[in-house]
N, C-alpha and C positions, 0 to 999 in steps of 0.2 A: 610622449609617454601615453599609454593607453588610458581611457577613461573608465576602466573596468572596476566595479565596486561590488564584488560578490556578496560582501557582508550586508549589503543593502538590498539584496534580492528578496523578493517576497513572493511566495507561491501558495496557491491553494488548489487542492485537488477537487476537480469538479467533473462530473459526467452527465450527459443528457440521457443515458440509459435509464429507463423507468425502474429497472430491477437492480440498479447499482448498489443500493444499501443492502439488499438481500444477498447479493453476491459477495460483498465485502464481508458481511457477517459470517458467511460460510467459510471464508478464508481465515478469518480471525478465530473461529471456532476450532479449526484445525491446529493453529498455533497454541491455543489455550488448552485444549483437550486432545492432544495427540493420541490416536489410538495405540493401544499396547502393541509392542513389537512392530511398529511402523516408524518411518522416518519421514519428516516433512522438510522439503528442500524448497527454498524461495530463490528465484532468479529474476532479476530486474533487468 
């Protein structure tokens, strides 16, 4: 049997990009304040 334990997986988002926080905030702003008559689509 496999030793897979997905419930024990721990992840943390980290980037070495010095502008990471600024870029994330721009994306979050789109979600929170979507411009009128616009659609925001997220693709992972």
